[in-house]
N, C-alpha and C positions, 0 to 999 in steps of 0.2 A: 402509677402515681408515685411521686417522690416527695416525701415530707422532709423538708430541709432540716428543720429543728422542731421539736414539739414533744408534748407529753400530755398524758391525761392528768390534768391538774387536780381533779376531784371526781370521786364516784361515790355518791351517797343516795340511797333510796331510789336507785335506777336513773339518777341524773348524772350525766357525764359532762365535764367541762374540758374542752380541747383547747390547748394553747400552742402557739408556735408560728412558724412561717411556712408558706407554700410558695412554689415558684411562679404560679399563675392563678388568676381569679377563678378559672374553671374548677380548680380543685377545692375551693372553699366549700361549695355545696356537696361535692363528691365525698369529702371526708365526713360531713354530717350524715349523709345517707349510709355510708359504710358503718359508722358507729351505731346508728339507730338500728341497724340490722343485727346487732349483737344481742343474744338472748339476755334478758333482764334489764336492758336499757329502755327507759320510757321517755327520756328527753335528753337532748344534747344542747349544751351551751357552747356555741362556736365562737371562740376568741382568736381564731387564726387570722393572720395578716398575710398579704402578698409581699414577698420579698422584692424590694426594688432592685433593678439591675445596677451593678456597679458601673460608674461612669468610666469611660475609657480615655 
């Protein structure tokens, strides 16, 4: 998985907010699953967006 840009915008009381862009829609849910698997995380707010391809 390649996260183009992104960061964990907030982590409080086990809630993680993920911001940034991913190259395709399949990775939106994959990121959430990976973050949820981290010890101490109880909830994930996924604010990722799919990066639109640059027009040629």
